[in-house]
C-alpha positions in Angstrom: 0.3 150.4 73.4 -2.8 151.9 74.9 -5.5 150.1 76.8 -8.6 150.6 78.9 -10.3 148.3 81.4 -14.1 147.9 81.4 -16.8 145.4 82.0 -19.1 143.2 80.0 -22.6 144.7 79.8 -25.6 143.4 77.8 -25.3 140.2 75.7 -27.1 140.1 72.4 -27.7 136.8 70.5 -28.6 137.2 66.9 -29.7 134.8 64.2 -29.1 135.9 60.6 -31.0 134.0 57.8 -30.1 133.1 54.3 -29.7 136.2 52.2 -29.3 138.6 55.1 -26.4 141.1 55.1 -24.1 140.5 58.1 -22.3 143.8 58.1 -25.4 145.9 57.7 -27.3 143.8 60.2 -24.6 144.3 62.8 -24.8 148.1 62.2 -28.5 147.9 62.5 -28.3 146.2 65.9 -25.7 148.6 67.1 -27.8 151.6 66.3 -31.1 150.1 67.6 -29.5 148.9 70.9 -27.1 151.8 71.2 -24.0 149.6 71.4 -21.0 151.9 71.1 -18.3 149.5 72.3 -18.7 145.8 71.7 -17.0 142.6 70.7 -18.7 139.8 68.8 -18.3 136.2 67.7 -19.7 134.7 64.4 -20.4 131.1 63.4 -22.3 129.9 60.4 -22.1 130.4 56.6 -21.7 133.1 54.0 -22.3 132.8 50.3 -21.0 136.2 49.2 -18.4 138.6 50.7 -15.5 140.7 49.8 -12.5 140.7 52.2 -9.0 142.1 52.5 -6.1 139.6 52.9 -3.4 142.2 53.7 -1.6 145.0 52.0 0.3 144.6 48.7 3.3 146.1 50.4 4.4 147.1 53.9 4.0 150.8 53.3 1.7 153.6 54.2 -1.0 154.1 53.2 -1.6 150.4 52.7 -3.1 149.3 49.4 -5.5 146.4 50.2 -5.4 143.0 48.5 -9.1 142.0 47.9 -10.5 138.5 47.7 -14.2 137.4 47.1 -16.5 134.7 48.3 -18.8 133.7 45.4 -20.3 130.6 46.8 -21.2 129.1 50.2 -18.5 128.9 52.8 -18.4 128.0 56.5 -17.5 131.0 58.6 -15.9 131.4 62.0 -14.6 134.8 63.3 -14.4 137.7 65.7 -14.9 141.4 65.5 -15.5 144.7 67.2 -18.0 147.5 67.0 -16.9 151.0 67.7 -18.3 154.2 66.2 -17.1 156.9 64.0 -19.3 159.9 64.7 -22.9 158.9 64.2 -22.1 155.6 62.5 -21.1 152.2 64.0 -18.1 150.7 62.2 -17.6 146.9 62.0 -14.2 145.3 62.1 -14.5 141.6 61.5 -11.8 139.0 60.7 -12.9 135.6 59.8 -11.9 132.2 58.4 -13.9 131.1 55.3 -13.7 127.5 54.4 -15.1 125.4 51.5 -14.1 121.8 51.3 -10.3 121.7 51.9 -9.8 125.4 51.0 -9.6 128.0 53.8 -9.3 131.7 53.4 -8.7 134.3 56.2 -9.3 138.0 56.1 -11.1 141.2 57.0 -14.7 141.1 55.7 -15.6 144.6 54.3 -18.3 144.3 51.6 -21.0 142.2 50.2 -21.7 140.0 53.3 -24.5 137.7 52.3 -25.5 134.9 54.7 -25.8 131.2 53.6 -28.5 129.3 55.4 -27.8 130.6 59.0 -25.3 132.7 60.8 -25.2 133.0 64.7 -23.7 136.1 66.3 -23.0 136.7 70.0 -22.4 140.3 70.8 -20.9 141.4 74.2 -21.3 145.0 75.1 -18.2 146.6 76.6 -19.1 149.0 79.5 -16.7 151.7 80.6 -14.7 151.7 77.3 -14.8 155.3 75.9 -13.4 154.8 72.4 -14.3 155.4 68.8 -12.7 154.9 65.3 -11.0 158.1 64.1 -9.6 158.5 60.7 -5.8 158.1 60.8 -4.0 160.4 58.3 -1.0 158.1 57.7 -2.9 154.9 57.0 -6.2 156.4 55.8 -8.1 153.9 58.0 -10.5 154.6 60.8 -8.4 153.4 63.8 -9.5 152.6 67.3 -8.7 155.6 69.6 -9.4 156.0 73.3 -11.2 159.2 74.3 
């Protein structure tokens, strides 16, 4: 285990509207506000999205199992923002519910908001980290500099 201790910096409150792309919007905010280390919370709705629900097998590199949202779902989740070079990378895990059906997974593509989605972003000051490609997993993993 590795860890660092930092402080909370700026707080960003964002409202995403129907049709907005959550993942791209978070990247846009990170770039515009120069947020290199942050944690965020999400509450609202999504009507489209592709997310990973785990690997097919417990082996490296992991082969992801994909699921899709194809209609409106309630969403509650948390994520992080850390950069890889010149690009912010979003790591978001959420619960997606419709009626009595709930799905949980890592949202990676096609994140289209339904009606409204609220996001609270907390900047992490004093945390010098980025996502660096890991040769074993093939994923950009959090690394402390």
